[in-house]
LOSE-549262 format. One record per residue: residue number from 1; residue in one letter; x, y, z of N, C-alpha, C in turn. Coordinates in nm, 2 decimals, m for minus. Layout:
NUM_a_X_Y_Z_X_Y_Z_X_Y_Z
...
This chain:
1_m_16.80_20.59_6.29_16.93_20.65_6.30_17.00_20.67_6.17
2_r_17.07_20.78_6.15_17.13_20.81_6.02_17.27_20.73_6.01
3_s_17.32_20.74_5.90_17.45_20.67_5.88_17.56_20.74_5.95
4_k_17.68_20.67_5.96_17.79_20.73_6.04_17.83_20.86_5.97
5_g_17.82_20.87_5.85_17.87_20.99_5.78_17.78_21.12_5.81
6_q_17.67_21.10_5.88_17.59_21.21_5.92_17.59_21.23_6.07
7_a_17.69_21.18_6.14_17.69_21.19_6.28_17.69_21.33_6.34
8_s_17.75_21.43_6.27_17.76_21.56_6.32_17.63_21.63_6.33
9_s_17.54_21.59_6.25_17.41_21.66_6.25_17.30_21.58_6.32
10_q_17.34_21.46_6.37_17.24_21.38_6.43_17.30_21.32_6.56
11_t_17.23_21.34_6.67_17.29_21.29_6.80_17.28_21.14_6.79
12_v_17.40_21.08_6.82_17.41_20.93_6.83_17.44_20.89_6.97
13_r_17.34_20.83_7.04_17.36_20.79_7.18_17.37_20.64_7.20
14_t_17.43_20.61_7.31_17.43_20.47_7.36_17.36_20.48_7.49
15_a_17.34_20.36_7.55_17.27_20.36_7.68_17.34_20.44_7.79
16_t_17.26_20.50_7.87_17.32_20.59_7.98_17.30_20.52_8.11
17_a_17.41_20.51_8.19_17.41_20.45_8.32_17.48_20.55_8.42
18_s_17.40_20.65_8.46_17.46_20.75_8.55_17.36_20.78_8.66
19_f_17.41_20.80_8.78_17.33_20.84_8.90_17.32_20.99_8.92
20_n_17.39_21.06_8.83_17.38_21.21_8.84_17.24_21.26_8.84
21_g_17.21_21.35_8.94_17.08_21.41_8.94_16.98_21.34_9.04
22_a_17.02_21.23_9.09_16.93_21.15_9.18_16.93_21.22_9.31
23_d_16.83_21.19_9.39_16.82_21.25_9.53_16.92_21.18_9.62
24_y_17.01_21.26_9.67_17.12_21.20_9.75_17.07_21.13_9.87
25_k_16.98_21.19_9.95_16.93_21.12_10.07_16.85_20.99_10.04
26_s_16.78_20.99_9.93_16.70_20.87_9.89_16.80_20.76_9.86
27_l_16.91_20.79_9.79_17.00_20.69_9.75_17.07_20.64_9.88
28_l_17.10_20.72_9.97_17.16_20.68_10.10_17.06_20.58_10.17
29_t_16.94_20.62_10.17_16.84_20.53_10.24_16.83_20.40_10.18
30_s_16.82_20.39_10.05_16.80_20.27_9.98_16.93_20.18_9.97
31_n_17.04_20.24_10.00_17.17_20.17_10.00_17.23_20.17_10.14
32_r_17.15_20.20_10.24_17.21_20.22_10.38_17.29_20.10_10.43
33_a_17.24_19.98_10.41_17.31_19.86_10.47_17.45_19.85_10.40
34_k_17.45_19.86_10.27_17.58_19.85_10.20_17.68_19.96_10.23
35_v_17.63_20.08_10.24_17.71_20.20_10.28_17.77_20.18_10.41
36_d_17.69_20.14_10.51_17.74_20.11_10.65_17.84_20.00_10.65
37_s_17.81_19.90_10.57_17.91_19.78_10.57_18.04_19.82_10.52
38_l_18.04_19.91_10.42_18.17_19.96_10.36_18.25_20.04_10.47
39_a_18.18_20.09_10.57_18.25_20.17_10.67_18.35_20.08_10.75
40_s_18.32_19.95_10.76_18.41_19.86_10.83_18.54_19.84_10.75
41_v_18.53_19.87_10.62_18.65_19.86_10.54_18.73_19.99_10.54
42_a_18.65_20.10_10.54_18.71_20.23_10.53_18.64_20.33_10.62
43_p_18.66_20.33_10.75_18.58_20.41_10.84_18.61_20.56_10.82
44_d_18.72_20.60_10.77_18.76_20.74_10.75_18.72_20.79_10.62
45_i_18.66_20.71_10.53_18.62_20.76_10.40_18.48_20.82_10.41
46_p_18.45_20.94_10.36_18.32_21.00_10.37_18.21_20.91_10.33
47_e_18.09_20.93_10.39_17.97_20.85_10.35_17.94_20.86_10.21
48_i_17.95_20.98_10.15_17.91_21.00_10.01_18.00_20.92_9.92
49_t_18.13_20.91_9.96_18.22_20.83_9.87_18.18_20.68_9.88
50_r_18.15_20.64_10.00_18.11_20.50_10.02_17.98_20.47_9.94
51_l_17.89_20.57_9.94_17.77_20.56_9.86_17.80_20.54_9.71
52_r_17.90_20.61_9.66_17.93_20.60_9.52_17.99_20.46_9.49
53_f_18.07_20.40_9.58_18.11_20.27_9.56_18.00_20.17_9.56
54_a_17.91_20.19_9.65_17.79_20.10_9.66_17.71_20.11_9.53
55_l_17.69_20.22_9.47_17.62_20.24_9.35_17.69_20.18_9.23
56_a_17.82_20.20_9.22_17.89_20.15_9.11_17.92_20.00_9.11
57_f_17.93_19.94_9.23_17.96_19.80_9.24_17.85_19.73_9.32
58_p_17.74_19.68_9.25_17.63_19.62_9.32_17.68_19.50_9.41
59_d_17.78_19.43_9.36_17.83_19.31_9.44_17.91_19.36_9.56
60_q_17.87_19.32_9.68_17.94_19.37_9.80_18.09_19.34_9.80
61_a_18.13_19.22_9.76_18.27_19.19_9.76_18.35_19.27_9.66
62_e_18.29_19.30_9.55_18.36_19.38_9.45_18.37_19.53_9.50
63_a_18.26_19.58_9.56_18.27_19.71_9.62_18.38_19.72_9.72
64_e_18.39_19.62_9.81_18.49_19.63_9.91_18.63_19.62_9.85
65_s_18.65_19.53_9.75_18.78_19.52_9.69_18.82_19.65_9.62
66_n_18.73_19.71_9.55_18.77_19.83_9.48_18.79_19.95_9.58
67_l_18.72_19.95_9.69_18.74_20.05_9.79_18.88_20.03_9.86
68_k_18.91_19.91_9.88_19.05_19.89_9.94_19.16_19.93_9.85
69_d_19.14_19.90_9.72_19.24_19.94_9.62_19.25_20.10_9.62
70_t_19.14_20.16_9.63_19.14_20.31_9.62_19.21_20.37_9.75
71_i_19.18_20.31_9.86_19.24_20.35_9.98_19.40_20.34_9.97
72_a_19.44_20.22_9.92_19.58_20.20_9.90_19.64_20.30_9.81
73_w_19.57_20.34_9.71_19.63_20.44_9.62_19.63_20.58_9.69
74_r_19.53_20.61_9.76_19.52_20.74_9.82_19.62_20.76_9.93
75_e_19.66_20.65_10.00_19.76_20.65_10.10_19.90_20.62_10.05
76_g_19.91_20.58_9.92_20.04_20.55_9.87_20.07_20.64_9.75
77_a_20.06_20.58_9.63_20.11_20.65_9.51_20.03_20.78_9.49
78_g_19.91_20.79_9.53_19.83_20.91_9.50_19.82_21.01_9.62
79_r_19.90_20.98_9.72_19.88_21.06_9.85_19.92_21.21_9.82
80_s_20.02_21.24_9.75_20.06_21.38_9.72_19.95_21.45_9.64
81_i_19.89_21.37_9.54_19.78_21.43_9.46_19.66_21.47_9.55
82_v_19.63_21.37_9.63_19.51_21.39_9.72_19.53_21.51_9.81
83_e_19.65_21.52_9.87_19.68_21.63_9.97_19.69_21.76_9.90
84_s_19.75_21.77_9.78_19.76_21.89_9.70_19.62_21.94_9.66
85_a_19.54_21.85_9.62_19.40_21.89_9.57_19.32_21.94_9.69
86_a_19.33_21.88_9.81_19.25_21.93_9.92_19.30_22.07_9.96
87_a_19.43_22.09_9.97_19.48_22.22_10.00_19.44_22.32_9.90
88_a_19.45_22.29_9.77_19.41_22.38_9.67_19.27_22.42_9.67
89_v_19.18_22.33_9.69_19.03_22.36_9.70_19.00_22.44_9.82
90_a_19.07_22.41_9.93_19.05_22.49_10.05_19.09_22.64_10.03
91_k_19.20_22.66_9.96_19.25_22.79_9.93_19.16_22.86_9.83
92_a_19.11_22.79_9.73_19.03_22.84_9.63_18.90_22.89_9.68
93_t_18.85_22.83_9.78_18.71_22.86_9.84_18.72_22.94_9.97
94_e_18.83_22.98_10.01_18.84_23.04_10.15_18.77_23.17_10.16
95_n_18.75_23.24_10.05_18.68_23.37_10.05_18.53_23.36_10.00
96_g_18.48_23.24_9.99_18.34_23.22_9.96_18.32_23.20_9.81
97_g_18.42_23.23_9.73_18.41_23.22_9.58_18.49_23.10_9.53
98_w_18.56_23.12_9.42_18.64_23.02_9.36_18.76_23.09_9.29
99_d_18.88_23.06_9.35_19.01_23.11_9.29_19.07_23.00_9.21
100_n_19.05_23.00_9.08_19.10_22.89_9.00_19.25_22.89_8.99
101_e_19.31_23.01_9.00_19.45_23.02_9.00_19.52_22.93_9.10
102_a_19.46_22.93_9.22_19.51_22.85_9.33_19.51_22.70_9.30
103_v_19.41_22.66_9.23_19.40_22.52_9.19_19.50_22.48_9.08
104_a_19.50_22.57_8.98_19.59_22.55_8.86_19.74_22.54_8.91
105_n_19.78_22.63_8.99_19.92_22.64_9.03_19.96_22.52_9.13
106_a_19.87_22.46_9.19_19.90_22.35_9.28_19.90_22.21_9.21
107_a_19.87_22.21_9.08_19.87_22.08_9.01_20.00_22.02_9.00
108_p_20.02_21.89_8.99_20.15_21.83_8.97_20.21_21.87_8.84
109_n_20.34_21.91_8.85_20.41_21.95_8.73_20.35_22.07_8.66
110_a_20.28_22.15_8.74_20.21_22.27_8.68_20.30_22.36_8.61
111_a_20.42_22.38_8.65_20.51_22.48_8.59_20.53_22.45_8.44
112_t_20.53_22.32_8.41_20.55_22.29_8.27_20.42_22.27_8.19
113_i_20.33_22.19_8.25_20.20_22.16_8.19_20.12_22.28_8.16
114_n_20.12_22.37_8.25_20.03_22.49_8.24_20.07_22.58_8.12
115_e_20.19_22.55_8.06_20.23_22.63_7.94_20.15_22.58_7.82
116_f_20.10_22.46_7.83_20.02_22.40_7.72_19.88_22.38_7.74
117_i_19.84_22.36_7.87_19.70_22.34_7.90_19.65_22.47_7.98
118_t_19.57_22.55_7.91_19.52_22.67_7.96_19.36_22.68_7.95
119_s_19.31_22.79_7.99_19.16_22.80_7.98_19.12_22.82_7.83
120_k_19.21_22.84_7.74_19.18_22.84_7.60_19.13_22.70_7.55
121_s_19.18_22.60_7.61_19.16_22.46_7.56_19.09_22.37_7.66
122_i_19.09_22.40_7.79_19.03_22.32_7.89_18.96_22.41_8.00
123_l_18.84_22.38_8.03_18.76_22.45_8.13_18.67_22.36_8.21
124_t_18.66_22.39_8.34_18.56_22.33_8.42_18.45_22.43_8.45
125_l_18.33_22.40_8.41_18.21_22.49_8.43_18.11_22.41_8.51
126_s_17.99_22.47_8.52_17.88_22.40_8.58_17.76_22.39_8.49
127_t_17.69_22.28_8.49_17.57_22.27_8.41_17.46_22.34_8.49
128_e_17.35_22.38_8.42_17.24_22.44_8.49_17.18_22.35_8.60
129_a_17.19_22.22_8.58_17.14_22.13_8.68_17.23_22.12_8.80
130_g_17.35_22.16_8.79_17.44_22.15_8.91_17.56_22.06_8.89
131_d_17.57_21.98_8.78_17.69_21.90_8.77_17.81_21.98_8.72
132_l_17.93_21.93_8.73_18.04_21.99_8.67_18.05_21.95_8.53
133_l_18.10_22.04_8.45_18.11_22.02_8.30_18.25_22.05_8.26
134_y_18.32_21.94_8.22_18.46_21.95_8.19_18.47_21.96_8.04
135_v_18.51_22.07_7.99_18.51_22.10_7.84_18.66_22.10_7.79
136_i_18.68_22.01_7.69_18.82_22.00_7.64_18.82_22.02_7.49
137_r_18.90_22.11_7.44_18.92_22.12_7.29_19.06_22.07_7.26
138_a_19.07_21.95_7.21_19.20_21.89_7.19_19.29_21.97_7.09
139_s_19.23_22.03_6.99_19.30_22.10_6.89_19.37_22.22_6.95
140_g_19.33_22.27_7.07_19.40_22.38_7.13_19.52_22.35_7.21
141_i_19.55_22.22_7.22_19.67_22.17_7.29_19.78_22.12_7.19
142_d_19.89_22.18_7.20_20.01_22.13_7.12_20.06_22.00_7.19
143_d_19.99_21.89_7.17_20.02_21.77_7.25_20.16_21.72_7.22
144_k_20.21_21.73_7.10_20.34_21.68_7.07_20.45_21.76_7.14
145_a_20.44_21.89_7.14_20.54_21.97_7.21_20.53_21.95_7.36
146_m_20.41_21.93_7.41_20.40_21.91_7.55_20.46_21.78_7.59
147_m_20.43_21.67_7.51_20.48_21.54_7.55_20.63_21.53_7.53
148_n_20.69_21.62_7.46_20.84_21.63_7.45_20.90_21.68_7.57
149_k_20.82_21.75_7.66_20.87_21.80_7.78_20.81_21.73_7.90
150_v_20.70_21.66_7.89_20.63_21.60_8.00_20.62_21.45_7.98
151_p_20.68_21.37_8.07_20.67_21.22_8.06_20.52_21.18_8.08
152_v_20.48_21.07_8.03_20.34_21.02_8.04_20.30_21.01_8.19
153_p_20.38_20.95_8.28_20.33_20.94_8.41_20.30_21.08_8.48
154_q_20.38_21.18_8.44_20.35_21.31_8.50_20.22_21.37_8.45
155_l_20.19_21.35_8.32_20.06_21.40_8.27_19.94_21.32_8.33
156_v_19.97_21.19_8.35_19.86_21.11_8.42_19.83_21.17_8.56
157_d_19.94_21.20_8.63_19.92_21.26_8.77_19.84_21.39_8.76
158_f_19.87_21.47_8.66_19.81_21.60_8.64_19.65_21.57_8.62
159_f_19.62_21.48_8.53_19.48_21.46_8.51_19.41_21.39_8.63
160_l_19.48_21.31_8.71_19.42_21.25_8.83_19.40_21.36_8.93
161_y_19.49_21.46_8.94_19.47_21.58_9.03_19.34_21.65_8.99
162_v_19.32_21.67_8.86_19.20_21.74_8.82_19.08_21.66_8.86
163_k_19.08_21.53_8.85_18.97_21.44_8.89_18.95_21.45_9.04
164_e_19.05_21.45_9.12_19.04_21.46_9.26_18.97_21.60_9.30
165_v_19.01_21.71_9.23_18.95_21.83_9.26_18.80_21.83_9.22
166_h_18.77_21.77_9.11_18.63_21.75_9.07_18.55_21.68_9.17
167_s_18.61_21.57_9.22_18.55_21.49_9.32_18.51_21.56_9.45
168_l_18.61_21.64_9.49_18.59_21.72_9.62_18.47_21.82_9.60
169_v_18.47_21.89_9.48_18.37_21.99_9.45_18.23_21.92_9.44
170_a_18.23_21.81_9.36_18.10_21.75_9.33_18.04_21.69_9.46
171_n_18.13_21.63_9.55_18.08_21.58_9.67_18.02_21.68_9.77
172_a_18.10_21.79_9.78_18.05_21.90_9.86_17.92_21.96_9.81
173_r_17.91_21.97_9.68_17.79_22.03_9.62_17.67_21.93_9.64
174_s_17.70_21.80_9.64_17.59_21.70_9.66_17.54_21.71_9.80
175_e_17.63_21.72_9.90_17.59_21.73_10.04_17.51_21.86_10.07
176_r_17.55_21.97_9.99_17.49_22.10_10.02_17.35_22.11_9.95
177_t_17.33_22.05_9.84_17.21_22.06_9.76_17.11_21.95_9.78
178_g_17.17_21.83_9.82_17.08_21.71_9.82_17.06_21.64_9.69
179_r_17.13_21.69_9.59_17.13_21.63_9.45_17.26_21.56_9.43
180_l_17.27_21.44_9.39_17.39_21.37_9.37_17.45_21.43_9.24
181_c_17.56_21.50_9.26_17.63_21.57_9.14_17.74_21.49_9.09
182_g_17.77_21.50_8.96_17.88_21.43_8.90_17.95_21.52_8.80
183_v_18.02_21.46_8.71_18.10_21.53_8.61_18.05_21.49_8.47
184_v_18.02_21.58_8.39_17.99_21.56_8.25_18.11_21.60_8.16
185_f_18.14_21.52_8.06_18.26_21.55_7.98_18.22_21.59_7.84
186_a_18.27_21.71_7.80_18.24_21.76_7.67_18.37_21.77_7.59
187_n_18.40_21.67_7.50_18.52_21.66_7.42_18.49_21.73_7.29
188_d_18.54_21.85_7.27_18.51_21.93_7.14_18.62_21.89_7.04
189_i_18.59_21.83_6.93_18.69_21.79_6.84_18.71_21.89_6.72
190_k_18.65_22.01_6.74_18.66_22.11_6.63_18.81_22.14_6.61
191_g_18.85_22.14_6.48_18.98_22.18_6.45_19.08_22.07_6.45
192_t_19.04_21.95_6.49_19.13_21.84_6.49_19.16_21.79_6.35
193_r_19.28_21.78_6.31_19.32_21.74_6.18_19.42_21.62_6.18
194_n_19.49_21.61_6.29_19.59_21.50_6.30_19.55_21.41_6.41
195_i_19.61_21.29_6.40_19.59_21.19_6.51_19.67_21.24_6.63
196_p_19.61_21.23_6.75_19.68_21.28_6.87_19.81_21.21_6.89
197_d_19.91_21.28_6.96_20.03_21.22_6.99_20.01_21.09_7.07
198_k_20.08_20.99_7.04_20.06_20.86_7.10_20.08_20.86_7.25
199_r_20.18_20.94_7.29_20.20_20.96_7.44_20.09_21.03_7.51
200_f_20.03_21.13_7.44_19.92_21.20_7.50_19.80_21.11_7.51
201_s_19.77_21.03_7.41_19.66_20.94_7.41_19.68_20.83_7.52
202_e_19.81_20.79_7.54_19.84_20.70_7.65_19.80_20.75_7.79
203_a_19.84_20.88_7.81_19.81_20.95_7.93_19.66_20.96_7.96
204_l_19.59_21.00_7.85_19.44_21.01_7.86_19.38_20.88_7.90
205_t_19.42_20.78_7.83_19.36_20.64_7.85_19.39_20.59_7.99
206_s_19.51_20.61_8.03_19.55_20.56_8.17_19.47_20.64_8.27
207_s_19.46_20.77_8.27_19.39_20.84_8.37_19.24_20.81_8.36
208_s_19.19_20.79_8.24_19.04_20.76_8.23_19.01_20.62_8.30
209_q_19.10_20.52_8.27_19.08_20.39_8.33_19.09_20.40_8.49
210_q_19.18_20.48_8.54_19.20_20.49_8.68_19.08_20.57_8.74
211_y_19.03_20.66_8.66_18.91_20.74_8.71_18.79_20.65_8.74
212_e_18.77_20.56_8.66_18.65_20.47_8.68_18.67_20.38_8.80
213_k_18.79_20.36_8.84_18.82_20.28_8.96_18.82_20.36_9.09
214_l_18.89_20.48_9.08_18.91_20.56_9.19_18.79_20.65_9.23
215_y_18.71_20.69_9.13_18.60_20.78_9.15_18.47_20.72_9.08
216_p_18.42_20.61_9.13_18.31_20.55_9.08_18.18_20.63_9.09
217_a_18.08_20.61_9.00_17.96_20.68_9.01_17.97_20.83_9.01
218_m_18.08_20.88_8.95_18.10_21.02_8.95_18.08_21.07_8.80
219_a_18.12_20.99_8.70_18.11_21.04_8.57_17.97_21.03_8.51
220_g_17.93_21.13_8.44_17.80_21.13_8.37_17.83_21.10_8.22
221_q_17.75_21.17_8.14_17.77_21.15_8.00_17.91_21.20_7.95
222_t_17.96_21.13_7.85_18.08_21.18_7.78_18.03_21.21_7.64
223_m_18.05_21.34_7.60_18.00_21.39_7.47_18.12_21.41_7.38
224_i_18.11_21.36_7.26_18.21_21.38_7.15_18.14_21.48_7.06
225_l_18.19_21.61_7.06_18.12_21.72_6.99_18.20_21.77_6.87
226_n_18.12_21.81_6.77_18.17_21.87_6.65_18.28_21.79_6.58
227_l_18.25_21.66_6.56_18.35_21.58_6.49_18.36_21.62_6.35
228_p_18.49_21.65_6.31_18.51_21.70_6.17_18.46_21.60_6.07
229_f_18.41_21.65_5.95_18.36_21.57_5.85_18.45_21.45_5.81
230_i_18.58_21.48_5.80_18.67_21.38_5.76_18.68_21.26_5.85
231_l_18.63_21.28_5.98_18.64_21.17_6.08_18.50_21.11_6.11
232_q_18.40_21.16_6.05_18.26_21.11_6.08_18.24_20.97_6.04
233_a_18.31_20.92_5.94_18.29_20.78_5.90_18.35_20.68_6.00
234_f_18.43_20.74_6.09_18.50_20.65_6.19_18.44_20.66_6.33
235_v_18.32_20.70_6.34_18.26_20.71_6.47_18.27_20.58_6.55
236_g_18.25_20.47_6.48_18.26_20.34_6.55_18.40_20.31_6.61
237_l_18.50_20.38_6.56_18.63_20.35_6.61_18.66_20.43_6.74
238_f_18.58_20.53_6.77_18.61_20.61_6.89_18.57_20.53_7.01
239_k_18.46_20.46_7.01_18.41_20.39_7.12_18.51_20.30_7.20
240_p_18.58_20.22_7.13_18.67_20.13_7.20_18.79_20.20_7.27
241_l_18.81_20.33_7.24_18.91_20.40_7.31_18.88_20.44_7.45
242_f_18.75_20.42_7.49_18.71_20.45_7.62_18.68_20.32_7.70
243_p_18.70_20.33_7.84_18.66_20.22_7.92_18.52_20.18_7.90
244_k_18.49_20.05_7.92_18.35_20.00_7.89_18.24_20.07_7.96
245_s_18.26_20.11_8.09_18.16_20.19_8.16_18.14_20.32_8.09
246_v_18.24_20.38_8.03_18.23_20.51_7.97_18.15_20.50_7.83
247_q_18.18_20.38_7.77_18.12_20.36_7.64_17.97_20.36_7.65
248_e_17.91_20.32_7.77_17.77_20.32_7.79_17.71_20.46_7.79
249_r_17.79_20.56_7.81_17.74_20.70_7.83_17.79_20.79_7.71
250_l_17.84_20.73_7.61_17.90_20.81_7.50_17.78_20.88_7.42
251_v_17.81_21.00_7.38_17.71_21.08_7.29_17.79_21.14_7.18
252_f_17.76_21.12_7.06_17.83_21.19_6.94_17.72_21.28_6.89
253_t_17.76_21.41_6.89_17.66_21.51_6.84_17.73_21.64_6.80
254_s_17.66_21.74_6.76_17.72_21.87_6.73_17.68_21.97_6.83
255_a_17.76_22.07_6.85_17.74_22.18_6.94_17.77_22.31_6.87
256_p_17.68_22.37_6.80_17.71_22.49_6.71_17.76_22.61_6.79
257_v_17.71_22.63_6.91_17.76_22.75_6.99_17.91_22.73_7.02
258_l_17.95_22.61_7.06_18.09_22.58_7.09_18.17_22.58_6.97
259_a_18.12_22.54_6.86_18.19_22.53_6.73_18.23_22.67_6.68
260_k_18.15_22.77_6.71_18.18_22.90_6.66_18.29_22.97_6.74
261_l_18.33_22.92_6.85_18.44_22.98_6.93_18.57_22.94_6.88
262_s_18.66_23.04_6.87_18.80_23.01_6.83_18.88_22.95_6.95
263_e_18.84_22.98_7.07_18.89_22.93_7.19_18.79_22.93_7.30
264_l_18.81_22.86_7.41_18.71_22.84_7.51_18.69_22.96_7.61
265_t_18.78_23.05_7.62_18.78_23.15_7.72_18.65_23.24_7.72
266_p_18.58_23.26_7.60_18.46_23.34_7.61_18.35_23.28_7.70
267_l_18.36_23.15_7.72_18.27_23.08_7.81_18.27_23.13_7.95
268_t_18.38_23.19_7.99_18.40_23.25_8.12_18.40_23.40_8.12
269_t_18.42_23.46_8.01_18.43_23.61_8.00_18.32_23.68_7.94
270_d_18.23_23.61_7.86_18.12_23.67_7.79_17.99_23.61_7.83
271_a_17.91_23.69_7.90_17.78_23.64_7.96_17.69_23.59_7.85
272_s_17.68_23.65_7.74_17.58_23.61_7.63_17.63_23.47_7.57
273_t_17.76_23.46_7.55_17.81_23.33_7.50_17.79_23.22_7.60
274_r_17.81_23.25_7.73_17.79_23.15_7.83_17.65_23.11_7.84
275_k_17.56_23.20_7.83_17.41_23.17_7.84_17.37_23.08_7.72
276_a_17.42_23.11_7.60_17.39_23.03_7.48_17.44_22.89_7.50
277_f_17.56_22.88_7.55_17.63_22.75_7.56_17.56_22.67_7.67
278_d_17.52_22.73_7.78_17.44_22.66_7.88_17.31_22.60_7.83
279_a_17.24_22.68_7.74_17.12_22.63_7.68_17.15_22.52_7.59
280_e_17.26_22.53_7.52_17.30_22.42_7.43_17.33_22.29_7.50
281_i_17.40_22.30_7.61_17.44_22.18_7.68_17.32_22.12_7.75
282_t_17.23_22.20_7.80_17.11_22.15_7.87_17.02_22.07_7.77
283_k_17.01_22.12_7.65_16.94_22.05_7.54_17.01_21.92_7.51
284_l_17.14_21.92_7.50_17.21_21.80_7.46_17.20_21.69_7.57
285_l_17.19_21.73_7.69_17.18_21.63_7.80_17.04_21.58_7.83
286_r_16.94_21.62_7.76_16.81_21.57_7.79_16.80_21.43_7.74
C-alpha cells in the first residue's frame, strides 16, 4: 500500500461487509427462522425488510430491538417522511418510467432545499449490477448559504426522505430481479477547498447514523473519490467521520471520468459520458 500522500492514484480499501448482490431467495431460505420470528414483532413490515434486519443484526434480541425502534420512528417522528416518500415513488412510477420531478418536489422542505441541492451536485443512478448509486459532489453545494436558510433538523429530514425513497426502490428491484439490491455511495470531493459548514456536517452525520439503524443491510460501499492533493495527507481523518459499520466499507480512490465533469448533469444527459462513468464505477466496485 502506498503512503497517504498517494491516495488519489491508489485505491485504499478497508474490509467490505455488504450483502448487495447476493441471491435474495437464498438469503431468505438461510435466514427463514429469524425472518419469520421478526414477523411476530412487526407483522406489517415487508419480508424483505425483516430479512435486512436479520442480516444486519445476527443476535435475535438485537434485531428485534432495532426493528421495534424503527417501527416507532416510522409511526411517529418519521411518519410524514415515510408517507411522502411512498406517495412520491408511486407517482414517479405510475407511467412505467421514473419521474424524478415528482420525487424532488415531495421532499421535506423542498421549496428551500431544492434551491441548493440539484442534479448538478447530487444524483441517484444505477450501477450496471443493479444497485442504486448515490453520487454527491460536495463542492457543488453552497452549504453555508443553505444552512443559513435551513435548520439542521430540516436537512436531516430531507436526507432521510432520500434514504426512504432509495429503500423503496431497492426493495422493489430486489423482489423483481431476485438479487438483493442496495445503495452505493460515491462522494466526489473534486473542487473542495474549504471545510464543510459545521451545520451541514452535523446534518450529514445525523442522517448517516440514523440510516444504519433504520435501513440496515442496505448500504454498500462508500467511495471517497478525487480527494484533492491538499487533503490527501489526511485520509486517516476521514474514517472517524462515518459510523463504524460504514468505516468497514470505505474506499478512497480516484475517478478520472467523474473528475473531468464540471457538474454531474452530463451523467443523465450525455450517453457517452454515462457509458464511460458506468465502466469506471464497475471497475472501482470490483
